[in-house]
C-alpha positions as CSV (number, residue, x, y, z in Angstrom):
1,M,-5.3,13.5,-39.3
2,S,-2.4,14.2,-41.4
3,E,-0.7,11.0,-42.7
4,T,2.4,12.1,-40.5
5,N,0.5,12.4,-37.0
6,K,-1.2,9.1,-37.6
7,G,-1.4,7.2,-34.5
8,I,0.1,9.9,-32.8
9,Y,-2.5,11.3,-30.9
10,E,-6.8,11.9,-30.8
11,Y,-8.9,13.8,-29.2
12,F,-11.5,13.3,-26.7
13,S,-14.3,14.1,-28.6
14,Q,-13.2,10.7,-29.8
15,V,-13.1,8.7,-26.5
16,K,-16.4,6.7,-26.4
17,E,-16.9,7.5,-21.9
18,Q,-17.6,4.4,-19.5
19,P,-18.7,4.8,-15.6
20,V,-16.3,3.1,-13.5
21,D,-16.5,-0.2,-12.3
22,W,-16.6,-0.8,-8.7
23,L,-16.1,-4.4,-6.7
24,W,-17.1,-2.3,-3.6
25,Y,-17.9,1.1,-3.9
26,P,-16.5,3.5,-2.8
27,Y,-13.6,1.8,-1.7
28,I,-12.5,-0.6,-4.3
29,P,-12.9,-0.4,-7.5
30,C,-12.3,-2.9,-10.8
31,G,-9.8,-2.6,-12.8
32,K,-7.0,-0.4,-10.9
33,L,-5.2,-0.5,-7.8
34,T,-6.0,0.1,-4.1
35,L,-3.2,0.4,-1.8
36,L,-4.9,-1.4,2.0
37,Q,-2.2,0.1,5.1
38,G,-2.3,0.3,9.2
39,D,0.4,-0.6,11.8
40,P,1.1,-3.8,12.0
41,G,-1.0,-5.9,14.3
42,E,-4.4,-3.9,13.4
43,G,-6.2,-6.3,11.4
44,K,-5.5,-5.8,7.7
45,S,-5.1,-9.2,6.8
46,T,-7.7,-10.3,8.4
47,F,-10.6,-7.4,7.2
48,M,-9.5,-8.0,3.4
49,L,-9.8,-12.0,4.2
50,N,-13.0,-11.4,5.3
51,I,-14.0,-9.1,2.5
52,A,-13.0,-11.9,-0.2
53,A,-14.7,-14.5,1.5
54,L,-17.9,-12.1,0.9
55,L,-16.8,-12.1,-2.1
56,T,-17.0,-16.0,-3.5
57,R,-20.1,-16.3,-1.5
58,G,-21.6,-14.1,-3.7
59,M,-22.9,-11.3,-0.2
60,D,-23.3,-8.3,0.6
61,M,-20.6,-6.1,2.3
62,P,-20.5,-5.1,5.4
63,D,-22.7,-1.4,4.4
64,G,-25.3,-3.2,2.6
65,F,-23.1,-2.4,-1.4
66,K,-24.6,-5.5,-3.4
67,I,-22.4,-8.5,-5.0
68,T,-24.3,-10.2,-8.0
69,H,-22.7,-13.5,-7.8
70,P,-19.7,-14.8,-6.3
71,H,-16.2,-13.6,-7.5
72,T,-12.4,-15.7,-7.8
73,I,-10.2,-14.2,-5.8
74,V,-6.1,-14.4,-5.8
75,Y,-4.9,-14.2,-2.2
76,Q,-1.5,-13.7,-1.8
77,C,0.7,-13.9,1.1
78,A,4.3,-14.4,1.4
79,E,4.3,-14.0,5.7
80,D,1.6,-17.0,6.2
81,N,2.5,-20.6,5.2
82,V,-0.9,-21.5,2.8
83,A,-2.0,-24.8,4.5
84,D,-1.4,-24.5,8.5
85,T,-3.1,-20.5,8.4
86,I,-4.2,-19.3,5.4
87,K,-6.5,-22.3,4.1
88,P,-7.4,-22.3,8.0
89,R,-8.1,-18.2,7.9
90,L,-10.3,-18.8,5.2
91,M,-12.5,-21.7,6.2
92,A,-13.2,-19.3,9.4
93,A,-14.0,-16.2,7.9
94,G,-17.0,-18.7,5.5
95,A,-15.0,-18.4,2.3
96,D,-16.0,-21.0,-0.9
97,C,-12.0,-22.3,-1.1
98,E,-13.0,-23.7,-4.0
99,K,-12.4,-19.6,-5.6
100,V,-9.7,-19.2,-3.9
101,A,-6.6,-19.1,-5.8
102,Y,-2.7,-19.0,-5.0
103,I,0.5,-19.2,-6.9
104,I,2.6,-21.4,-6.4
105,D,6.1,-20.3,-5.8
106,D,8.1,-22.8,-5.4
107,Y,10.0,-22.2,-8.8
108,G,10.6,-18.8,-7.6
109,E,10.2,-16.4,-5.1
110,L,7.5,-14.3,-6.6
111,T,7.9,-10.2,-7.8
112,L,5.0,-7.7,-9.4
113,E,7.1,-8.0,-12.3
114,D,6.5,-11.9,-12.5
115,T,4.2,-12.7,-15.2
116,R,2.5,-15.7,-13.7
117,I,0.8,-12.8,-11.7
118,E,-1.1,-11.9,-15.4
119,D,-1.1,-15.8,-16.4
120,T,-3.0,-16.1,-13.2
121,I,-5.3,-13.0,-13.0
122,R,-6.4,-14.6,-17.1
123,E,-6.6,-18.5,-16.7
124,T,-8.5,-17.7,-13.2
125,K,-10.8,-14.9,-14.6
126,A,-10.0,-13.3,-10.7
127,R,-12.6,-10.5,-10.1
128,L,-10.0,-9.5,-7.2
129,L,-5.6,-9.6,-6.1
130,I,-4.2,-9.5,-3.1
131,L,-1.1,-8.8,-2.5
132,D,0.2,-9.4,1.3
133,P,2.5,-7.2,2.2
134,L,3.5,-5.1,-1.3
135,Q,7.4,-5.1,0.6
136,S,8.0,-9.1,-0.1
137,F,7.0,-9.0,-4.0
138,L,9.7,-6.3,-5.0
139,V,13.1,-8.0,-6.3
140,Q,16.3,-7.1,-4.8
141,D,16.6,-3.6,-6.1
142,G,13.1,-2.7,-6.5
143,D,13.1,0.3,-4.0
144,M,10.7,1.4,-2.0
145,H,12.4,4.5,-1.3
146,S,12.8,4.8,-5.0
147,A,9.9,7.2,-7.0
148,G,10.6,6.4,-10.6
149,R,11.5,2.8,-9.9
150,M,8.0,2.2,-7.5
151,R,6.5,4.2,-10.4
152,M,7.6,2.0,-13.5
153,V,7.2,-1.5,-11.3
154,L,3.0,-0.2,-10.1
155,G,2.2,1.3,-13.6
156,K,2.8,-2.2,-15.0
157,L,0.7,-4.0,-12.1
158,A,-2.0,-1.3,-13.2
159,G,-2.0,-1.9,-16.3
160,I,-2.5,-5.7,-16.1
161,A,-5.5,-4.6,-13.8
162,A,-6.7,-2.7,-16.2
163,K,-7.0,-4.9,-19.1
164,Y,-8.5,-7.8,-16.8
165,N,-10.4,-5.2,-15.0
166,C,-9.5,-6.8,-11.7
167,A,-9.4,-5.1,-8.5
168,V,-5.5,-5.0,-7.4
169,V,-4.9,-4.9,-3.1
170,L,-1.8,-4.3,-2.3
171,I,-1.5,-4.9,1.6
172,G,1.0,-2.1,3.4
173,H,3.1,-1.6,6.3
174,M,2.7,2.0,8.3
175,N,6.7,3.8,9.1
176,K,6.9,5.0,12.7
177,A,7.5,8.5,11.9
178,A,5.9,11.3,13.8
179,G,4.2,14.3,12.1
180,G,2.7,14.0,8.9
181,K,-0.8,12.7,7.5
182,N,-1.4,9.2,7.0
183,L,-1.7,9.0,3.7
184,Y,2.3,9.7,3.6
185,R,3.3,7.2,7.1
186,G,3.0,3.9,4.4
187,L,7.1,2.6,3.8
188,G,8.9,3.2,1.1
189,S,7.8,6.6,-1.6
190,I,4.9,8.2,-1.4
191,D,4.1,7.5,-5.2
192,I,3.0,4.3,-4.0
193,A,0.3,6.0,-2.6
194,A,0.0,8.4,-5.9
195,I,-0.5,6.0,-8.1
196,A,-3.1,3.7,-6.3
197,R,-6.8,5.2,-6.5
198,S,-7.6,4.0,-3.5
199,V,-6.2,4.2,-0.6
200,L,-7.4,2.6,2.9
201,M,-6.1,2.5,6.2
202,I,-7.5,0.5,9.5
203,A,-6.7,2.3,13.5
204,R,-8.4,0.7,16.4
205,D,-10.2,2.6,19.0
206,E,-8.6,4.7,21.4
207,T,-10.5,3.7,23.9
208,C,-11.9,0.1,23.5
209,P,-9.0,-1.7,21.7
210,E,-11.0,-4.5,20.4
211,V,-13.1,-2.3,18.0
212,R,-10.9,-1.3,14.1
213,Y,-11.9,0.9,12.2
214,M,-11.2,1.0,8.3
215,F,-11.7,4.5,6.7
216,P,-10.5,6.6,2.8
217,V,-7.6,8.1,3.6
218,K,-8.0,8.9,-0.3
219,S,-10.2,8.3,-3.0
220,S,-9.7,9.7,-6.7
221,L,-13.0,8.1,-8.5
222,A,-15.6,8.6,-6.2
223,P,-16.3,10.5,-2.9
224,E,-15.1,8.7,-0.1
225,G,-16.9,6.3,1.7
226,S,-18.0,5.9,5.3
227,A,-15.8,3.8,8.1
228,I,-16.6,0.5,8.4
229,S,-16.1,-0.7,11.6
230,F,-15.9,-4.0,12.7
231,T,-14.5,-6.3,15.8
232,F,-11.1,-8.8,16.7
233,S,-9.7,-10.6,19.2
234,K,-9.0,-13.7,20.3
235,E,-11.5,-14.1,22.1
236,Y,-14.7,-13.5,19.8
237,G,-12.8,-13.3,16.3
238,F,-13.7,-11.3,13.5
239,R,-17.3,-9.5,13.2
240,F,-18.3,-7.0,10.7
241,I,-20.2,-4.3,13.1
242,G,-20.7,-1.9,9.6
243,P,-20.2,1.9,8.2
244,C,-20.0,4.0,11.0
245,D,-19.2,8.1,12.4
246,Y,-15.0,8.0,12.3
247,S,-13.1,9.9,11.0
248,E,-9.3,10.4,10.5
249,P,-7.5,11.1,14.2
250,E,-5.7,14.2,13.9
251,S,-2.0,14.0,12.8
252,Q,0.1,14.4,16.6
253,E,2.6,16.9,16.0
254,F,6.6,16.6,16.8
255,S,7.6,15.8,20.1
256,D,9.8,17.8,22.8
257,V,11.5,15.4,22.6
258,E,11.6,14.5,19.4
259,S,11.9,17.6,16.8
260,K,11.3,18.1,13.2
261,K,15.2,17.8,12.7
262,D,15.6,14.7,14.7
263,T,13.0,12.4,13.3
264,A,14.3,13.5,9.4
265,C,17.8,12.9,10.7
266,K,16.0,9.3,11.5
267,L,14.3,8.8,7.9
268,I,17.2,9.9,5.9
269,S,19.5,7.5,8.0
270,Q,17.3,4.7,7.7
271,M,16.5,5.6,3.6
272,L,20.6,5.6,3.4
273,L,21.8,3.4,5.9
274,G,23.6,0.2,3.5
275,R,22.8,1.9,0.0
276,D,22.7,5.5,-2.3
277,L,19.9,7.0,-2.9
278,P,19.0,10.2,-5.4
279,S,18.5,13.3,-3.4
280,S,15.3,13.7,-5.2
281,D,13.9,10.8,-4.3
282,I,14.5,11.6,-0.4
283,I,13.7,15.3,-0.7
284,E,10.0,14.6,-1.6
285,E,9.4,11.6,0.6
286,L,10.1,14.1,3.6
287,L,8.2,16.4,2.4
288,G,5.2,14.4,1.9
289,R,5.9,13.6,5.4
290,G,5.8,17.4,6.5
291,M,9.8,18.3,6.5
292,S,10.9,21.4,5.9
293,K,13.1,21.7,2.7
294,R,15.0,23.7,5.4
295,T,15.0,20.9,7.5
296,I,16.0,18.6,5.3
297,Y,19.3,20.4,4.9
298,T,20.1,20.8,8.3
299,A,19.4,17.3,8.5
300,K,21.6,16.3,6.0
301,K,24.8,18.7,7.5
302,E,24.2,17.1,10.6
303,L,24.5,13.7,9.2
304,C,27.7,14.2,7.8
305,I,26.0,13.0,4.0
306,T,27.8,13.5,0.9
307,S,26.5,14.8,-2.7
308,Y,28.3,13.0,-5.7
309,K,26.8,13.0,-9.2
310,H,25.6,10.3,-11.6
311,R,24.6,9.5,-15.1
312,D,23.2,13.7,-14.5
313,M,21.7,12.6,-10.8
314,W,22.4,13.9,-7.4
315,Y,23.0,11.0,-5.4
316,W,23.3,11.2,-1.4
317,H,26.0,8.7,0.6
318,L,26.1,8.2,4.8
319,P,29.7,7.7,5.9
320,E,29.7,4.1,7.4
321,D,30.3,5.4,10.5
322,V,28.1,7.5,11.0
323,A,25.5,4.9,9.9
324,M,26.6,3.1,12.4
325,L,26.7,6.0,14.8
326,F,23.0,6.8,14.0
327,D,21.6,2.7,13.9
328,R,22.3,2.4,17.6
329,E,20.8,5.7,18.5
330,W,17.5,4.5,17.0
331,K,17.8,0.8,18.1
332,K,18.2,2.6,22.0
333,M,14.9,4.5,21.0
334,K,12.6,1.5,20.2
């Protein structure tokens, strides 16, 4: 290597290979981001609290994966109170609360870019950080539909995870869009799922609502694992059943009532409600949800969207009167 190029590049022959470290193989890798998503009320938070409880006790995972010793967990939930909701749930799950920490947010709301996240992982030597739900930890301008913004913010978080070999699980809600793969139904940009090395989903059994399944929809570092079934009901509480035969449901086709164009109009109007976005982000998002460019531009025309250029980037603007009209229509359809 010449003096001029010193420190700029290396050959892969100089890289020392190392295996991926797993918190729970093949679902949650250490030092990486994992996304757990599902519709509201399907038991995402409860599932992760029960996984965390097993880890704090050094107990085996529901599929028999061995945990050699108890681990410290950081569980950060923005939607529930730590005293009257989160701690009772942890205790019901059998967690060792001496090994579950949370970040005090009395001095300002916690965001993904907050230095307290790295400080807490370092000081507690946490093996797992759970952020529930993802969208609650974004700064005000942290638009979930902006691919560039999400890549930058989550890239930094992934760097912290790698630095301390801490697994990070982001719990995310699903949107209500019809059609497309489950991988593309998470709220926000598809880049969120792209950055995550593992994407897991929770869904309920159509014939027996008390039975739920956790199954992989993306596994970048290992072969996809089996679905893990569990029961979750008010009467009997939470109970793991274990590995089972379950495949991701086929994507629903667009219904006759709501055509692809109508769905595109709905998604675009929701994305542009009260703000302008780069056209490239909108197009990328809808392509990921199974739309064609022709459908996207037909919807753009129907919504009377105008385009303008700012700093070498094209933006789409939804007229206020059109936005109000479509917003009323979508509310009627709910």
